[in-house]
N, C-alpha and C positions, 0 to 999 in steps of 0.2 A: 751264690754269686760266682763270678768267674775266678776269683782268687782262691776259692776253696778247692785246692788241688793237692793230690797226694804228692809227697816229697820223697824221693829216693833216699834211703838211709845213708848213702855215701855222698850226699850233696849238702852244701851249706852256703850261706850268703856272704861269707867273709871276702871271697874273691870269686869271680866267675868260674875259675878253674879249680877252686879249692875243694878238697875231698873231706874236710872235717865235718862230722855228722851233726853236731849240735853246738849251740852256744849257751852255756849255763843252763842246760836242760831244755832249751827252746829250739825246736827245729823249725826252719822257716820256709817260706814260699819259694818254689821253683816253677815258673810258668811252664805249662804244657809238660809237666813232669812225667806223666805217663808215657808220652811219646819220647821224651828226652831219655828217660831211663832205658827204654827198650832199645833205642837207637845206639846207646853206648855199649850194649852187650852183644848184640848180633849185627854184624855188618850187612849192608844191603848190596855190597859190591858183587856183581855177577849173578844177582838173583832177580827174579821177576816179582811183581807185587804179590801174586798168589803164593809163590814159594816163600817169600819173606813172612807173610802172614801165617802160613802153615808152620814155619820154624818157630815163630814166636809162641804159637799155640802149644807146640810140642814142649817148649821150655817153660811153659806156665807163666810167661810174661804178661799175657792178656787172657781174658776169659773167653770161652767159646760164645759167639754171638752170630746167629744166622743172618741178621741184618748187615753186620759188618762184612760177612762173607759175600753177600750179594753185591755190596758196593765194591768190594775188592775185585770181583769178577768184571764189573763195569770198568774199573780202572785198568784191569788186565787187557781189555779190548783196546783201550786208548794206547797202552804201552806197546801192544803188538803192532798197531797201526803206525806208531811213531818209528818203529824199527825199520820199516820199509819206506818211510817218507823222506823225500829229499827237499829240505826247506830252501826257499830262494836265497841266493846270496845277496847280502846288503849292497846297495848301490853306493859306491864311495868314489871319491876323487873325481877325475874327468868324466868317467862313465855316468856319474850321477847327474852331471849337468847336461850331457848329451841326450839323456833320456827325457829331458824336460819337453813337454808339449806332445809327447807320444800318447796314444790311447792307452788308458790303464787297463790292465788285465788282472782279474782276481785270480788268486792261487787256489787250486783245488786241494785244500788241506784236509786231513782227517778231522772228524768231529772231536771236540773236547768233552768235558763232563762237568755238570753243575750238580753238586751234592747239597741237599738241604735237609734240615731236621732240627729237632730240639737240641739243647746244649748237653754236653757231657756224653754224647753217644759215640764219639770217636771219629768224627768227620776230619778234624785236623790231623789226627794221628795217621789215618789212612792216606790222606793226601800227602803228608810228609814222607810216608813209606814209599809211595809212588814216586815222589820227587827224587828221593835218594836212589831209587832203582834205575832212574833214567840217566844213562851215561852219555849225556850230551853236553856240549860246551855252552851254547847260547840258551840257557834256561834261567828262570828267575822265580823265586818264591817270595811273596810280599803280602803284607796286610793291605787290604783294599784302601783304608784311610791313608796309609803311607803312599800308596801308588797315586792316588788322586792329588795329594799334596805335591808330589813330584810333577804330576801333569800340569797343575796350575803354575808351578814354578817355571816349567819349560815354556808354557804359553806366555808368561810375563817376559821371559828372557827373549823369546823370538820376536814378540811384538816390539820390545824396546830396540831391537836391532833392525827391524824392518824399516826401510827407507821409503817414504812417500814423496811424491813430486809436489812440492808446495806451490809451484807455479800453475798446477793444473787444478782447477776448481771442480772438475767433474768427479763423480764418485770413483774411488779406488778401492774396491772390495778386496779384503785380504782375510783369509781364513787360516789362523795359526794351527788349527787342529791337525791338518794333514802333515806338515813338517814335524809336529810332535810325534805323531804315529810312526813316521819314518825313523825318528831317533830311537823310539822304543823298539821297533822291529830290528834295527841294526844291533841292538844290545841283546835281545832275547826273542826267539821264535816260539818258545813254550813258556807260558806264565801261569804259575799257580797262585791263586788269590785266596787268602784266608779272610773270613768275616766279610763276604761280599754283601754290602748293604748300601742303600741310597737314601740319605736323609737331607741332603743339602741341595737346594734348587740349582746352585751353580754347577754341581756335578751332574744333576739330572738333565740339564739342558744340553750338555755336550756329549753324553755317553753314546748316543746313537751314532753320531758322526765319528767319534773316536774309535769305537769298536768296529764300525763298518770298515774303516781304513785298516785297522789291525787285522781283521779277518781277511780282507782282500789281499793283504801283504803276506798271508800264509801263517799268521800267528795261531797257535793252538792254546786254548784256555781251559784250565781245570780250576774249579772254584768251590769253596764251601760257604754256606750261608744258613742263617736261621729262618730264612723266608723262601717260599716258593717263588719262582720267577714272576708269576702273575701278581704276587703281593708286594713286589719291590716298589718303593716310593708310593705305597698305597695312601690315598687321600692327600697326596702332596700337591703343592701349588703348581698349577698348569700341568697336571699329570698327562693330559691329552698329548702334549708334545713329547712326553717321555715314553708313552706306551709303545711306539714303534721299535724302541730299543729291545723290548721284551721279545718281539718277533725275531729280531736279528740274533739275539742270544740263543733262542730255541733252535734257530736254523743251523747254528754252528756248535751247539753243545747238546749232548744227550742229557736228559734230566733224570735224576735218581734220588729217592728219599732215604734217609737213614734215621729212623725213629723207633728205637727199640724200647722206649719208655724207661730206660735206665740212665741215670746220670752217674757215670763211673767215677767222676771226680769227687762228688759229694760222698759217694759210698766209700771212697778210699780214705776219707777223713777219720774214720773210726780208729781209735787207738793211736793216732798221731799226736805229737807234741804240739803245743800251742803256737800259733802265729797270728791269731785273731784275739785281741784282748778286749774282754767285755768289761766296761767301766763299772757296771752294776755288781760285778763279782769280786772287786778288789781294787787295789791301787794300780790301775793300768798305766798311769803316767810314770810311776816309779819304775815299773818293769820296762817301759819304753826307754826311759832315761838310762837305765842300766845297760840295755841292749845297745843304744846309740854310743855309749861310752866305750863298750867293747869294740864296736865297729870302727870308731875313730882311732883306736889304738893300732889298727891295721892299715891306716892311711898315712901317707907321708905328707900331712897337711895339718892346718889348724882349723878350728871352728870359726866360720865367718860367713857373711852373706855372699851370694853368687848371683850375678846378673847376666842374662842372655839377651843378645840383640837379635831379634827375629822379625823379618819383614818390616824393618823400620821401627819396631817397638822394643822397649826395654822391659824385660820380665825379671823381677828380682825375687829371690827366695832368701828368707832371713837367716836360715840355719843350715849350713852344709859343712861337710868335711871331706875333702877329696871327692870321691865319686859316691858319696853317701848323702842323701837328702833327708833331712828331718823336717817334715812339713805338717800342715793341718788341712782338714777338709776345706776350711774357709779359704786358705791361701791358694789351694789348687782348683777348687770348684765354685767359689763364690766370686770369681772375677772372670772377665770375658776371655777365657783361654779355649783353644780349639784343638783339633786332632794334630795339626802341624806343630803347635806348641808342645803338646804332650810327647810328640815324637822327638823333639829336641831334648826333652827331659830324659826320655828312654835311651837316647843315644849317648848321653853324657854320664848318667848315674847308673851304677850296677845295683844299687839298693835304694829303695824308697820307703820311708816310714810315714804313714798318714795317721794323724791323731784326730780324735774328737769327731768322728763321723756321727752325725745326728740320726735320729730315726727319720726316714725320708717319707715325704708325702707330696701331694700335687702342688702344694705351695712352693716346694723346692724343685719343681719340674726341670727348670733350666740347669740347676746344680746337679740334679740326678742324671740328666743326659750327659753332662760333662764327666760325671763320675764313671758312668758306663764306658764312655769313650776312653777315659784315662786308664781304666782297668784293662780294657781290651788292648790298648797300645802297650802297656807295660807287660801284659801277658805274652803278646806276640813277640816282644823284643827281649824276652828272657830276663827281665828285670826282677830282682827279688823284692818282695813286698811284705811288710808287716803293718798291721792296722790296729787302732783302738777305736771302739764305738760305744755309743750310749747303751746299746741293747745287744743281745745275742744275734748272730747273723741271721737266724731264722725269722727274727722279728725286725729286721732292718727296715721293713716297710710296715706301717701301722696296720693292725689286723682287727678292726671292729666291723660289726655287721653292717651292710649297706642299707640305705633306706629304700633303694630299688635296685633291680638287677640289670638295668639298661646301661650299656657301656657305649660311650660316644666313640666316633671314629678316631678322634684325637687321643682318647684314653687307650683305645685298642693299639694304636701305634706305640704308645709308651709301654703297654703290656708286652708287646712283641719284643721291644728293646730290652725289657727286663726279664725276658725268657719266662713269662708267666702265661700259662694257658687259661682259656676261658673257664674251664671246669675245675681248675685247681683251687685249693683253699686260699692261696695268695690272691686270687682274683676278687675275693670278697673284702679286701682291705680298704681302708678309708680312701686310699689314693684313687680308687675307681668308682666312688659312689657319688650320687647327686648331692649328698649333704656337704661334700667338700666344696661345691660350687659357691655356697654361701661364704665359706671361709676364704675362698680364693677372691671373691668379690671384696670382702672386707680387707683382705691383705692388699689388694690392688688399690683400693681407695686410700688406705692408710699410707702406703708407700708412694703413691702418685698424687697425693694431695698437694695443694699449694700452687706455685707458679706453673703456668702451662705454656707450652711451646707449639706454635703453629708452623709446620714445615710446608712451604710453597713449592710445588713441583710443576712448573710449566712444561708441557709436553707437546711434541709434534713428531709423529712417526717413531714412537718409542715402544712399540708393541713387545719387542723381545727384551728390552732393558727394564721395563716397568716392573714386572714381577720380581726381578732380582733386587732392584733398588728398594722396593717396598719391603721385601722380606728382610733386607739388611737394616733398614730403618727401624722396623719393629723389633728386631733382635737387639740392637744396641740401645734403643730407648728403654726397653723392658729391663735389660741387664743393669742399666744405670738408674733404674727406677725413676725415670723422668716422665712427667705427665705431658702428653703430646697429642697432636692430630696432624694428619697429612692431607693437604688440600691439593688435588690434582686439577690443573687448569689445562685442559686439552684444547688446542686450537684447530679443531676439525680435521684431525689426522686421517688421511685416506687409508692408512694401513690397519685400521681397527684398534688403535690404542685405547679408545674409549670403552670398547667392549671388554677388553682385558681389564681395564680399571673397574668396571662393574663387577666382574668376577672376583677381583681382589676385595672389593667392598663387602661382598657376601662372606668372604672368608674371615676378614679381620673386623668387620662390623662398621656400621654407619657412623658410630661415635669416633672411630679412628681414621677412617678413610672417607673424606668428603669429595664429591665430584662436582666441579663447577666448570663445565665445558663451555666453549664459545664456538660460534659457527665457522670462523675462519681464522687464519693466521694474522693476528692484529698487532703483534709486537710484544717484546718482553716487558717494557714498562707498563703497558696497559694490563698485561697478565698479572703483574704484581698488584696493581691497583684493584683488579677484580678479585684477587685472592684475599687481600687485606679486608675487603668489604665483608667477607664471610668468615674471617679468622676470629676465633674466640680466645686465642692465647694472649698472654702478657708479652711474649717475645715472638718475633718472626724469624724463621730460618729460611734462607733462600739457597737453593742448590740446583745443580743440573741433574736431570733424570737419566743421563746416558752412561752412568757409572764412572764418569770422570772424577766425581767427588765421592769419597768413601764415607758412609755414615759413621764409621768408627771415630771420626774426629768430632762429631757433634758433642759427646760428653765432655771433651776437652774445651770446646767453645763455652759450654755452660759453666764449667768449673772456673775458667779464666774470667768470665763475665762476673761471676759472684765474687771472686777473689779481688778483682780490681774495680768492681762496680762500673764497668765500661758501658757506654751507650751502644757501641758497635764492637763486635769481634769479627775479624776478617781472617780467612784462611790465606796463607801466603806461600807461594812457590819459591820465593827468592830470599828466604831468611831461615837460618838454623838448618834443620834437617829437611826442609821443604825441597821439592824438586818436581821435574816433569819427566814422564816416561811414555815412550811410544811415538815420540815426534822425531822427524829427521832433523839434521843439522840446520837446514834452511828455515824450517818452521820455528825451531827454537830461537834462531837468530832474529827472525821477524818479531817474535813475542818479546824477546829481551830488548830489542830495539824500540818497540812500541812502548814498553814499560819505562825504558830509560828516557825516551823523549818526553813521555808524560810526566815523569818525575822532574825533569829539567824545566819544563815549561809551567807546570802547575803546582809543584811542591806540596803534595797532598798530605804529608805526614803519615804515609803508609807505604810499605815496601812493595805491595802488589796491587797496583791501581786497577789493572785490567782483570783481576780475578772476580769470581761470581759466587763464591761459597762464603756466606756471611750470616751472622746473627745480629738482629737489631732489637732494641726496645720498640715496641709496637708504635708508641707515639712518636718516636724519633723517625722511624721509617715513613710514617704518614707525612711528617713535616718535610722530610727530604724529597719525597715523591712530588709533593705539591710545588716544590721549587725547581724540579728538573724539567728540562725541555727536550732532552735527547731521546732518541729511539734506538732500539736494537741493543747491541753489545756495549755501546758507549754509555748507555743508561747507567750501568754499574759504575763506570768511571766517574760520571758526574756526581753520583750520590756521595762518593768519598770526598770529592772536591767541595761540595756543598756542606758536608759535615765539618770540614776544616773551617769553612767560613763561619759556621754557627758554633764553633768551639765544642763540638761533641767529642767525647773521649773515644779513642780507638785502640783496642787490643788486638794482637795478632797471634795466630797459632800456625806453626809450620805444617803444611799438608803435602801429600803426594798427589799430584795431578796425573791421572792415567788416561791416555787416549782411549776413546770409546772402543768397546769390544764389538758391538753390533750396530748396524746402521751406518749412516754417513754423516760427516760433519756438515753443519749448516753454514759454516764460515766460508765465504767465497770472496771473489773480487769486489763485488758491490759493497760488502760489509767493510772491507779494508778501506775503500774510498770514503765511505760514510764515516769511518773512524777518523781519518785524516781531517775531514771537514769539521767534525765536532770537536776535535782536539784544538784546532785553531780558534773555533768559536769560544770554547771554555777559556783558552788563554787570553782572549780579548775581553771576556766578560767577568773574570774572577780575579 
């Protein structure tokens, strides 16, 4: 695993700058220690990559490896080309605005380098040597997960500041990717990416546009990866839209492999003191407790919980002391945390203890992926790590003989992420066998038994949004262990939404994705009626397919409904931490005004009458629909009003409503007029 790394004898985890070698005889993890150790003894100043490698070899800091020499030669080519390269100056101030509307010209920049190969071969070490040798100001070295987290944050920020003309009902396309690329270019014209990988559909769908802009701006990319370019996002959802990025990458980066067949990090473990505690070999908890006590003595703080607020969510850890986190596998990997969350942890804590890592298998696939992402993030951020596990690290994954040797594409992706080759002994573990499918089915049935939730997704021209919203729904429902089905009701979309839905059904299964299309756009109310007729769930969840409603709130809906036994749970933008992002002031004012007027006239006993993200008991929704006469967007409003008349209980969950990323809003002048008419009708009849 990634944390099995040689630790320099002069390095310890008490402080990031501490030179104490051990704690009570236990020497601990120092991420990327091989590279770190060498960098601290031989300076890269004034040297080329080839010269620095030669000097390290002469001093015995690294072992001779012809594969590393070949990659260094490729890095030397990039280094030499950079010396004669004049990067474009960033457009700032007045000049930036005067350039608007001019024809864009791509910059003829030198080619970068994409290095791929198995783990432990020295890819990161060589890239870091290259980075240190490059005496330039606008350069950046970053883990790819961290980079994409920053990109999505910039997209969100730019969209929230973008002003749309609310009086204009015509489409107003806006692509935030270009200004994001400009911001990145202004900061750095050479970027070194570590652990370049694509597993998230949200990343996959924007990479071609993002990197095309970056390369056109003259950015030079050097990257390390465990996968060849052609294997990036392999078997991923809607990969056909991602494949063009591979061509863009190859056009701007030379490709070189580093695969010496040696994992220097694992080899360096021999003779080192313990930092991985095997619970089967003694009282690991006592050793971890003792270590944590020593670490706490170095912190000017007390043992207490720590809460992070990240993207509107509170993430609490039960046991921290200063910049030391004492956590468990369950606390870190058995709840919906992602790369951006782990990056927050890595930025705050200099030491992380992880207890009780179980033996991992396919039943824990989501937890395993989080674990891999966590370790990669801590490793790249130079966070010290100590762990305790149920089994020795060599057996962290179960290792029984398979019933057959056929590996599915899904399993292969997991094998790649775990750095396990097809012919290795680890490939024969239970995690990759057909026999585990039975266990997985039993596990799924056990944890998803009981109440079922039918999610209705009316769609019209949502070709780009549908794969992402479906992926997010599946992700959060599986993590919360909620039994569900998604019913896609497409109203004859001319953009091919239905064809995309059919592909998604093949991927996730007909038991999860139900397609109930209609011939034409017949209205939102009738779409719900159509969906309910085919729903097999006990509860109905209605939401938009345009990414305005994030599926991460669904488990909160379910939890609140169970806790309060509510007939309806409604998402609210106007209560607690709820809010709206991506709208201009005028549109926000119209929305607030409409909601205020509705509250004043109808008194619905709900803070967000015009919202459309809700959970209903199935029989309650049927009853409400049978009593509603409105069409379009007002249909949602009337259902809450009728619910008040029938004394149905309503709970509310604060949500973040985000303006659509792809496509155009269907809300126009005709809908606003229809809203006003129906509001007066409801006022007169309720």
